[in-house]
C-alpha distance (Angstrom), angle and dihedral (degrees) to the residues before:
residue distance angle dihedral
M1 . . .
T2 3.77 . .
T3 3.79 115.4 .
S4 3.73 134.2 -167.9
R5 3.80 86.5 -107.0
D6 3.84 90.5 58.0
R7 3.84 89.8 49.4
F8 3.82 93.1 52.0
R9 3.79 97.5 98.3
L10 3.83 100.8 149.8
G11 3.76 92.8 115.8
P12 3.88 128.4 -109.3
A13 3.80 100.5 -81.8
L14 4.00 114.8 75.2
L15 3.64 111.8 178.3
F16 3.90 121.9 -156.1
C17 3.78 114.8 -137.9
P18 3.82 124.4 -179.8
A19 3.85 112.8 -113.6
D20 3.78 91.7 -138.8
R21 3.82 90.9 60.1
P22 3.83 102.3 66.9
E23 3.82 88.7 159.1
R24 3.88 85.8 72.5
F25 3.74 95.7 50.7
A26 3.79 95.8 87.2
K27 3.86 94.8 48.6
A28 3.81 89.9 46.8
F29 3.82 91.1 53.3
E30 3.79 90.6 46.5
R31 3.85 93.3 54.5
A32 3.76 106.1 34.0
D33 3.83 138.6 59.2
A34 3.84 90.1 -131.0
V35 3.80 133.8 -0.2
I36 3.76 124.6 -136.6
I37 3.84 104.8 -151.4
D38 3.69 104.4 -151.7
L39 3.78 124.6 -139.8
E40 3.83 96.1 162.0
D41 3.89 126.1 56.6
A42 3.77 97.5 0.6
V43 3.65 92.5 60.0
A44 3.86 124.9 68.9
P45 3.91 115.6 -129.4
A46 3.71 91.0 -112.4
A47 3.85 92.4 54.8
K48 3.76 100.6 46.1
A49 3.73 96.5 93.3
A50 3.82 90.5 52.6
A51 3.84 90.0 45.6
R52 3.78 90.1 55.9
G53 3.85 90.9 50.4
A54 3.79 90.2 51.3
L55 3.82 87.9 51.7
I56 3.75 91.6 53.0
E57 3.80 91.9 48.5
S58 3.81 95.8 47.2
E59 3.79 120.9 102.4
L60 3.71 104.7 -155.3
D61 3.79 131.4 147.2
P62 3.82 102.6 -89.2
T63 3.88 91.4 -152.5
R64 3.94 88.5 66.5
V65 3.82 96.5 41.5
I66 3.69 128.8 96.7
V67 3.81 118.5 175.1
R68 3.75 120.1 -154.3
V69 3.73 108.4 -145.9
N70 3.79 129.4 -165.0
P71 3.84 121.1 -93.2
P72 3.77 121.0 -67.1
G73 3.72 113.1 -98.4
T74 3.74 95.8 34.8
T75 3.87 127.0 110.1
D76 3.79 87.5 -121.6
F77 3.80 91.9 56.5
A78 3.86 90.1 55.8
S79 3.75 91.4 48.7
D80 3.75 91.4 46.4
L81 3.83 93.3 55.7
A82 3.87 92.4 43.8
T83 3.85 87.2 54.5
L84 3.80 93.7 47.9
S85 3.76 89.6 52.1
Q86 3.70 86.0 65.0
T87 3.79 92.7 58.0
D88 3.80 141.6 49.6
Y89 3.82 93.6 -107.2
R90 3.79 112.2 115.3
R91 3.88 104.9 156.7
I92 3.77 111.5 86.6
V93 3.74 138.8 176.0
V94 3.78 109.4 -139.6
A95 3.86 107.5 -147.3
K96 3.82 117.1 -136.3
S97 3.74 94.8 5.3
E98 3.77 107.7 -165.8
S99 3.76 111.5 133.6
V100 3.90 115.2 78.4
K101 3.98 89.3 -166.3
R102 3.81 94.0 51.4
L103 3.91 91.9 48.6
Q104 3.76 90.6 46.7
K105 3.78 92.7 54.4
L106 3.76 97.1 52.8
D107 3.72 121.4 119.7
P108 3.90 104.7 -75.7
R109 3.79 90.1 -136.6
F110 3.80 89.8 75.5
E111 3.77 125.8 81.0
I112 3.97 108.6 -143.3
I113 3.71 128.2 -141.9
A114 3.88 100.6 -170.4
L115 3.80 112.9 -142.5
C116 3.81 105.1 -152.1
E117 3.87 99.0 -165.1
T118 3.81 104.2 140.3
A119 3.75 130.5 65.7
K120 3.78 90.5 -107.3
G121 3.85 92.7 48.8
V122 3.83 92.0 51.2
A123 3.79 92.3 48.4
Q124 3.79 87.9 50.1
A125 3.88 96.2 45.5
D126 3.87 95.6 106.2
R127 3.83 90.9 53.4
I128 3.80 93.3 44.3
A129 3.74 92.4 49.4
A130 3.82 90.0 54.8
L131 3.85 91.1 63.0
G132 3.81 115.2 111.5
N133 3.83 93.6 -138.1
V134 3.79 93.1 51.9
S135 3.75 113.6 91.7
A136 3.91 100.2 170.8
L137 3.77 143.0 9.9
M138 3.63 124.4 -138.0
W139 3.78 129.5 -172.8
G140 3.79 134.3 -149.3
A141 3.88 126.5 -156.5
E142 3.81 105.9 -162.3
D143 3.80 99.3 49.1
L144 3.78 88.3 44.1
V145 3.83 94.0 55.7
A146 3.77 91.1 42.6
S147 3.78 91.1 53.0
I148 3.74 91.7 62.1
G149 3.76 97.5 41.5
G150 3.76 98.7 -95.5
T151 3.84 125.4 139.8
S152 3.84 102.7 -150.6
S153 3.73 139.4 18.3
R154 3.72 95.2 -153.5
K155 3.83 136.9 61.5
P156 3.82 121.8 -123.5
N157 3.83 88.6 -97.1
G158 3.81 88.6 60.0
R159 3.86 97.8 -107.7
Y160 3.59 124.3 128.2
R161 3.85 118.8 -95.6
D162 3.79 114.8 -118.1
I163 3.81 93.8 -102.2
A164 3.85 90.6 58.7
R165 3.88 91.9 46.0
Y166 3.74 87.9 50.8
A167 3.73 94.2 51.3
R168 3.86 91.1 45.2
A169 3.80 91.0 51.0
R170 3.84 93.7 45.5
V171 3.81 95.6 50.0
L172 3.90 90.4 47.7
L173 3.78 92.5 51.0
A174 3.80 94.7 44.7
A175 3.83 88.8 50.8
G176 3.80 91.2 46.2
A177 3.77 95.9 49.4
R178 3.81 90.8 57.6
G179 3.81 96.4 42.2
K180 3.93 91.2 -110.3
A181 3.75 125.1 137.9
A182 3.94 120.9 -106.4
I183 3.85 123.9 -143.3
D184 3.84 118.6 -157.2
A185 3.81 120.2 -133.6
V186 3.79 129.5 -97.2
H187 3.78 120.2 -89.1
L188 3.85 104.8 -134.2
D189 3.77 99.7 -165.1
I190 3.83 97.8 83.6
D191 3.84 94.3 -173.0
D192 3.86 93.8 51.5
T193 3.78 96.2 86.6
K194 3.72 92.3 152.3
R195 3.83 93.5 60.4
L196 3.90 90.9 42.6
S197 3.81 90.1 53.0
I198 3.73 93.1 49.8
E199 3.82 93.3 48.5
A200 3.83 93.7 44.8
A201 3.68 91.6 51.0
D202 3.73 91.9 49.4
A203 3.85 88.6 46.6
A204 3.85 89.3 55.0
A205 3.81 94.7 45.4
S206 3.84 91.9 46.0
G207 3.82 94.6 52.3
F208 3.71 109.1 -95.5
A209 3.80 114.1 146.3
A210 3.85 96.4 -146.7
T211 3.80 146.3 -8.4
A212 3.87 123.7 -127.1
C213 3.73 117.6 -135.3
I214 3.79 138.5 -172.5
H215 3.85 105.2 -151.9
P216 3.89 132.1 47.6
S217 3.82 89.0 -124.2
Q218 3.64 92.4 64.8
V219 3.82 95.4 58.6
A220 3.78 96.1 77.6
V221 3.79 93.2 46.9
I222 3.91 89.5 53.4
R223 3.71 93.4 46.3
D224 3.77 94.4 52.4
A225 3.75 90.7 47.6
Y226 3.74 92.5 54.1
R227 3.82 94.2 43.0
P228 3.85 111.4 92.7
S229 3.83 115.0 -121.6
A230 3.81 117.0 -111.8
K231 3.83 87.7 -107.6
V232 3.69 93.5 53.2
L233 3.70 94.6 43.9
A234 3.93 90.9 50.1
W235 3.72 89.0 52.5
A236 3.74 93.3 51.5
E237 3.70 93.5 48.5
G238 3.87 92.7 46.3
V239 3.83 95.6 47.0
L240 3.80 92.4 49.1
E241 3.80 91.2 48.6
A242 3.72 91.0 48.5
A243 3.74 91.3 50.5
K244 3.85 90.0 63.6
S245 3.85 91.1 73.6
E246 3.72 97.5 35.1
R247 3.82 132.9 86.4
G248 3.85 122.9 -144.0
V249 3.77 115.8 -37.3
F250 3.87 119.0 7.9
T251 3.81 141.4 160.3
F252 3.77 125.5 -105.3
D253 3.75 124.1 177.0
G254 3.76 89.6 -11.8
R255 3.75 93.2 -55.5
M256 3.94 128.9 111.9
V257 3.71 108.8 -116.8
D258 3.81 122.7 -162.6
E259 3.81 131.2 154.8
P260 3.90 97.5 -70.7
V261 3.77 86.5 56.0
L262 3.66 93.2 51.8
R263 3.78 89.9 48.9
H264 3.85 87.0 55.6
A265 3.84 88.8 52.5
R266 3.88 92.7 49.1
A267 3.82 88.5 51.1
V268 3.78 90.4 51.6
L269 3.91 88.9 54.8
R270 3.79 92.0 48.3
R271 3.73 90.0 53.9
A272 3.77 93.3 48.7
E273 3.83 89.4 53.0
R274 3.81 93.6 58.1
């Protein structure tokens, strides 16, 4: 059975780009697998009208464009959708997704990536993932922590606090339960490539389809983290080949192999193809 997760073939590195900086669009497209043109937090209120105009005038490949729109129920959200109706861009990230009813009522022309970045949004992740017009879930740490009165999503050592880790896991599980893709949150410390690499590798191993990023320099780090090593790829190919002549559970390279392990191997090959 083909799922939304299987159809999410944009690649692992999704780069945010402010909609009011059209001079950056080309570079973003050159670097990343897909670009998230941002009409929300990256654009000041006074610049949103100009940003929408820049989006209308842009000539980007719509298959690699995602547009982050403002939260449902706001005037800016209505203006964003009216703008997109004048373009060929149909894949949107809905900021601060919380209301199942509001998401359900959106224009069916749009494919939704629901950004669960508030306490209410994370709590509703299961129901949001069940919507037919939602193809993926994404989560955000900073807005989440702010929504519950916190001041930081990370500890002094750079690791996520427990509340952020819980939200990350809950969104991933909600997406997986419904066969939808899950997108990992951005890493705000651009210079901390070590932590980004660790988290992106964990995201790939855990089942995330992609990781969002905020700077072109982060793209290569994310791609490397998602790309299976030669050793892992050789194991996956070998175990799947061995399975062709085996029945049920068998041993390969000293490890017991059953169907879940074979599914892991298939996932490795899918990642290598992207």
